[in-house]
Backbone as JSON Lines, residues from 0, in Angstrom:
{"i":0,"aa":"X","n":[-7.38,13.47,-13.35],"ca":[-6.21,14.17,-13.91],"c":[-5.21,14.48,-12.8]}
{"i":1,"aa":"X","n":[-3.92,14.23,-13.06],"ca":[-2.97,14.41,-11.97],"c":[-2.81,15.93,-11.61]}
{"i":2,"aa":"X","n":[-2.55,16.16,-10.37],"ca":[-2.32,17.48,-9.85],"c":[-0.82,17.75,-9.93]}
{"i":3,"aa":"X","n":[-0.38,18.59,-10.86],"ca":[1.06,18.87,-11.07],"c":[1.35,20.33,-10.73]}
{"i":4,"aa":"X","n":[2.33,20.53,-9.89],"ca":[2.61,21.91,-9.46],"c":[4.14,22.09,-9.43]}
{"i":5,"aa":"X","n":[4.63,23.33,-9.49],"ca":[6.04,23.52,-9.31],"c":[6.46,23.34,-7.83]}
{"i":6,"aa":"X","n":[7.71,22.88,-7.67],"ca":[8.18,22.58,-6.34],"c":[8.18,23.79,-5.41]}
{"i":7,"aa":"X","n":[8.26,24.99,-6.03],"ca":[8.24,26.26,-5.21],"c":[6.86,26.38,-4.49]}
{"i":8,"aa":"X","n":[5.79,25.72,-5.05],"ca":[4.51,25.74,-4.35],"c":[4.57,25.04,-3.0]}
{"i":9,"aa":"X","n":[5.48,24.14,-2.88],"ca":[5.59,23.45,-1.56],"c":[5.97,24.43,-0.45]}
{"i":10,"aa":"X","n":[6.82,25.34,-0.77],"ca":[7.19,26.36,0.21],"c":[6.16,27.46,0.29]}
{"i":11,"aa":"X","n":[5.63,27.9,-0.89],"ca":[4.77,29.07,-0.86],"c":[3.28,28.77,-0.6]}
{"i":12,"aa":"X","n":[2.9,27.51,-0.87],"ca":[1.53,27.15,-0.7],"c":[1.3,25.8,0.04]}
{"i":13,"aa":"X","n":[2.14,25.58,1.0],"ca":[2.15,24.33,1.74],"c":[0.75,23.93,2.3]}
{"i":14,"aa":"X","n":[0.09,24.87,2.92],"ca":[-1.21,24.62,3.48],"c":[-2.23,24.1,2.39]}
{"i":15,"aa":"X","n":[-2.2,24.8,1.21],"ca":[-3.07,24.38,0.14],"c":[-2.74,22.99,-0.29]}
{"i":16,"aa":"X","n":[-1.44,22.66,-0.51],"ca":[-1.07,21.31,-0.98],"c":[-1.45,20.28,0.12]}
{"i":17,"aa":"X","n":[-1.29,20.57,1.33],"ca":[-1.63,19.68,2.42],"c":[-3.18,19.39,2.35]}
{"i":18,"aa":"X","n":[-3.97,20.48,2.21],"ca":[-5.37,20.31,2.15],"c":[-5.78,19.43,0.93]}
{"i":19,"aa":"X","n":[-5.2,19.67,-0.24],"ca":[-5.51,18.89,-1.44],"c":[-5.17,17.38,-1.3]}
{"i":20,"aa":"X","n":[-3.99,17.11,-0.74],"ca":[-3.65,15.67,-0.65],"c":[-4.57,14.96,0.37]}
{"i":21,"aa":"X","n":[-4.96,15.68,1.42],"ca":[-5.86,15.03,2.39],"c":[-7.3,14.93,1.91]}
{"i":22,"aa":"X","n":[-7.78,15.93,1.21],"ca":[-9.14,15.86,0.78],"c":[-9.37,14.89,-0.37]}
{"i":23,"aa":"X","n":[-8.4,14.91,-1.29],"ca":[-8.54,14.09,-2.49],"c":[-8.01,12.63,-2.32]}
{"i":24,"aa":"X","n":[-7.13,12.46,-1.36],"ca":[-6.41,11.22,-1.17],"c":[-5.6,10.8,-2.41]}
{"i":25,"aa":"X","n":[-5.22,11.85,-3.19],"ca":[-4.42,11.67,-4.4],"c":[-3.13,12.45,-4.2]}
{"i":26,"aa":"X","n":[-2.06,12.0,-4.87],"ca":[-0.77,12.64,-4.75],"c":[-0.76,13.98,-5.52]}
{"i":27,"aa":"X","n":[0.16,14.84,-5.16],"ca":[0.48,16.09,-5.92],"c":[1.89,15.85,-6.41]}
{"i":28,"aa":"X","n":[2.06,16.02,-7.7],"ca":[3.34,15.82,-8.36],"c":[4.02,17.23,-8.46]}
{"i":29,"aa":"X","n":[5.26,17.26,-7.99],"ca":[6.03,18.52,-7.95],"c":[7.1,18.51,-9.09]}
{"i":30,"aa":"X","n":[7.21,19.6,-9.78],"ca":[8.2,19.67,-10.84],"c":[9.32,20.69,-10.5]}
{"i":31,"aa":"X","n":[10.5,20.49,-11.05],"ca":[11.57,21.42,-10.82],"c":[12.15,21.63,-12.22]}
{"i":32,"aa":"X","n":[12.19,22.91,-12.65],"ca":[12.62,23.29,-13.99],"c":[11.88,22.52,-15.07]}
{"i":33,"aa":"X","n":[10.58,22.28,-14.8],"ca":[9.75,21.66,-15.79],"c":[9.8,20.1,-15.88]}
{"i":34,"aa":"X","n":[10.56,19.5,-14.99],"ca":[10.7,18.07,-14.93],"c":[10.2,17.54,-13.6]}
{"i":35,"aa":"X","n":[9.67,16.27,-13.61],"ca":[9.19,15.72,-12.36],"c":[10.3,15.61,-11.36]}
{"i":36,"aa":"X","n":[10.03,16.01,-10.09],"ca":[11.03,15.93,-9.07],"c":[10.58,15.17,-7.79]}
{"i":37,"aa":"X","n":[9.35,15.39,-7.34],"ca":[8.88,14.78,-6.13],"c":[7.33,14.48,-6.18]}
{"i":38,"aa":"X","n":[6.87,13.63,-5.32],"ca":[5.5,13.4,-5.14],"c":[5.16,13.59,-3.69]}
{"i":39,"aa":"X","n":[4.08,14.32,-3.4],"ca":[3.63,14.54,-2.04],"c":[2.27,13.87,-1.9]}
{"i":40,"aa":"X","n":[2.1,13.07,-0.8],"ca":[0.8,12.43,-0.58],"c":[0.57,12.33,0.93]}
{"i":41,"aa":"X","n":[-0.65,12.11,1.3],"ca":[-0.97,12.0,2.68],"c":[-0.45,10.65,3.23]}
{"i":42,"aa":"X","n":[-0.24,10.54,4.49],"ca":[0.23,9.28,5.09],"c":[-0.81,8.18,4.8]}
{"i":43,"aa":"X","n":[-2.06,8.5,4.92],"ca":[-3.14,7.48,4.65],"c":[-3.02,6.91,3.24]}
{"i":44,"aa":"X","n":[-2.82,7.86,2.26],"ca":[-2.74,7.42,0.85],"c":[-1.5,6.61,0.73]}
{"i":45,"aa":"X","n":[-0.37,6.99,1.36],"ca":[0.87,6.27,1.23],"c":[0.76,4.87,1.82]}
{"i":46,"aa":"X","n":[0.16,4.7,2.96],"ca":[-0.02,3.43,3.6],"c":[-0.96,2.52,2.75]}
{"i":47,"aa":"X","n":[-1.98,3.13,2.1],"ca":[-2.88,2.33,1.27],"c":[-2.09,1.79,0.09]}
{"i":48,"aa":"X","n":[-1.24,2.65,-0.5],"ca":[-0.44,2.19,-1.65],"c":[0.55,1.03,-1.25]}
{"i":49,"aa":"X","n":[1.12,1.16,-0.06],"ca":[2.0,0.1,0.45],"c":[1.21,-1.2,0.62]}
{"i":50,"aa":"X","n":[0.07,-1.1,1.23],"ca":[-0.78,-2.3,1.42],"c":[-1.18,-2.91,0.1]}
{"i":51,"aa":"X","n":[-1.6,-2.08,-0.85],"ca":[-1.97,-2.6,-2.18],"c":[-0.78,-3.29,-2.83]}
{"i":52,"aa":"X","n":[0.38,-2.71,-2.71],"ca":[1.62,-3.27,-3.28],"c":[1.9,-4.64,-2.67]}
{"i":53,"aa":"X","n":[1.73,-4.74,-1.32],"ca":[2.04,-5.97,-0.66],"c":[1.06,-7.06,-1.08]}
{"i":54,"aa":"X","n":[-0.17,-6.7,-1.2],"ca":[-1.21,-7.64,-1.64],"c":[-0.9,-8.16,-3.07]}
{"i":55,"aa":"X","n":[-0.57,-7.18,-3.93],"ca":[-0.22,-7.57,-5.29],"c":[0.96,-8.51,-5.34]}
{"i":56,"aa":"X","n":[1.97,-8.21,-4.58],"ca":[3.17,-9.05,-4.55],"c":[2.8,-10.45,-4.04]}
{"i":57,"aa":"X","n":[2.01,-10.54,-3.0],"ca":[1.64,-11.84,-2.48],"c":[0.72,-12.61,-3.48]}
{"i":58,"aa":"X","n":[-0.11,-11.92,-4.17],"ca":[-0.95,-12.61,-5.17],"c":[-0.07,-13.14,-6.3]}
{"i":59,"aa":"X","n":[0.9,-12.34,-6.73],"ca":[1.84,-12.8,-7.81],"c":[2.64,-14.0,-7.35]}
{"i":60,"aa":"X","n":[3.1,-14.0,-6.06],"ca":[3.8,-15.09,-5.48],"c":[2.97,-16.34,-5.51]}
{"i":61,"aa":"X","n":[1.74,-16.22,-5.05],"ca":[0.8,-17.37,-5.04],"c":[0.51,-17.87,-6.39]}
{"i":62,"aa":"X","n":[0.38,-17.0,-7.41],"ca":[0.15,-17.4,-8.79],"c":[1.4,-18.14,-9.3]}
{"i":63,"aa":"X","n":[2.56,-17.73,-9.04],"ca":[3.76,-18.41,-9.46],"c":[3.85,-19.78,-8.8]}
{"i":64,"aa":"X","n":[3.55,-19.88,-7.5],"ca":[3.58,-21.15,-6.89],"c":[2.51,-22.11,-7.4]}
{"i":65,"aa":"X","n":[1.34,-21.59,-7.73],"ca":[0.29,-22.41,-8.34],"c":[0.76,-23.02,-9.72]}
{"i":66,"aa":"X","n":[1.53,-22.23,-10.4],"ca":[2.03,-22.69,-11.77],"c":[3.09,-23.79,-11.57]}
{"i":67,"aa":"X","n":[3.83,-23.77,-10.5],"ca":[4.98,-24.65,-10.29],"c":[4.71,-25.85,-9.49]}
{"i":68,"aa":"X","n":[3.53,-25.99,-8.94],"ca":[3.17,-27.17,-8.11],"c":[1.78,-27.63,-8.37]}
{"i":69,"aa":"X","n":[1.53,-28.9,-8.17],"ca":[0.2,-29.48,-8.33],"c":[-0.6,-29.45,-7.03]}
{"i":70,"aa":"X","n":[0.07,-29.08,-5.94],"ca":[-0.59,-29.1,-4.63],"c":[-1.67,-27.97,-4.55]}
{"i":71,"aa":"X","n":[-2.86,-28.33,-4.18],"ca":[-3.95,-27.41,-3.97],"c":[-4.54,-27.6,-2.58]}
{"i":72,"aa":"X","n":[-5.02,-26.5,-2.02],"ca":[-5.6,-26.51,-0.65],"c":[-7.08,-26.13,-0.78]}
{"i":73,"aa":"X","n":[-7.85,-26.82,0.02],"ca":[-9.28,-26.44,0.09],"c":[-9.47,-25.27,0.99]}
{"i":74,"aa":"X","n":[-10.62,-24.62,0.93],"ca":[-10.95,-23.59,1.81],"c":[-10.88,-24.02,3.26]}
{"i":75,"aa":"X","n":[-11.39,-25.18,3.58],"ca":[-11.4,-25.69,4.91],"c":[-9.91,-25.9,5.39]}
{"i":76,"aa":"X","n":[-9.07,-26.42,4.59],"ca":[-7.67,-26.63,4.97],"c":[-6.97,-25.34,5.34]}
{"i":77,"aa":"X","n":[-7.15,-24.31,4.47],"ca":[-6.54,-23.05,4.7],"c":[-7.02,-22.43,5.98]}
{"i":78,"aa":"X","n":[-8.33,-22.4,6.21],"ca":[-8.86,-21.72,7.41],"c":[-8.6,-22.54,8.67]}
{"i":79,"aa":"X","n":[-8.56,-23.84,8.55],"ca":[-8.19,-24.65,9.7],"c":[-6.77,-24.29,10.1]}
{"i":80,"aa":"X","n":[-5.87,-24.23,9.14],"ca":[-4.43,-23.95,9.48],"c":[-4.32,-22.54,10.06]}
{"i":81,"aa":"X","n":[-5.05,-21.55,9.53],"ca":[-5.01,-20.21,10.07],"c":[-5.53,-20.17,11.55]}
{"i":82,"aa":"X","n":[-6.6,-20.9,11.73],"ca":[-7.13,-20.9,13.13],"c":[-6.19,-21.56,14.12]}
{"i":83,"aa":"X","n":[-5.52,-22.59,13.63],"ca":[-4.58,-23.31,14.47],"c":[-3.4,-22.38,14.85]}
{"i":84,"aa":"X","n":[-2.9,-21.64,13.84],"ca":[-1.77,-20.75,14.05],"c":[-2.17,-19.57,15.01]}
{"i":85,"aa":"X","n":[-3.35,-19.04,14.73],"ca":[-3.83,-17.95,15.64],"c":[-4.03,-18.43,17.05]}
{"i":86,"aa":"X","n":[-4.54,-19.59,17.23],"ca":[-4.78,-20.17,18.56],"c":[-3.39,-20.36,19.24]}
{"i":87,"aa":"X","n":[-2.44,-20.88,18.52],"ca":[-1.06,-21.11,19.07],"c":[-0.52,-19.72,19.51]}
{"i":88,"aa":"X","n":[-0.67,-18.72,18.67],"ca":[-0.13,-17.4,18.95],"c":[-0.76,-16.78,20.17]}
{"i":89,"aa":"X","n":[-2.08,-16.95,20.27],"ca":[-2.82,-16.39,21.39],"c":[-2.41,-17.06,22.71]}
{"i":90,"aa":"X","n":[-2.19,-18.39,22.64],"ca":[-1.75,-19.13,23.81],"c":[-0.39,-18.73,24.22]}
{"i":91,"aa":"X","n":[0.52,-18.51,23.28],"ca":[1.89,-18.08,23.61],"c":[1.94,-16.66,24.19]}
{"i":92,"aa":"X","n":[1.04,-15.82,23.72],"ca":[0.96,-14.41,24.2],"c":[0.42,-14.39,25.64]}
{"i":93,"aa":"X","n":[-0.36,-15.37,26.05],"ca":[-0.93,-15.4,27.39],"c":[0.06,-15.85,28.41]}
{"i":94,"aa":"X","n":[1.07,-16.56,27.96],"ca":[2.09,-17.11,28.93],"c":[3.04,-16.05,29.36]}
């Protein structure tokens, strides 16, 4: 169940809100005059959401590409290409 609190709690009970978002890794929704106004979350939870969004976007992009092309890659082809690029990058970083 979402944790919903008035925005005044941010000023009056900051330490409690901070504790809740860190312990639960869930956001706290803040209301102003009975309407949603802000969301407070820990940096870790925020970064996790960004990462999940990026993964979702990339999967959707891959799904669209798969629908529009007949080209398919084997597991070996993908990992060989990744290894090659990593090797090139490591060599260029050493120089």
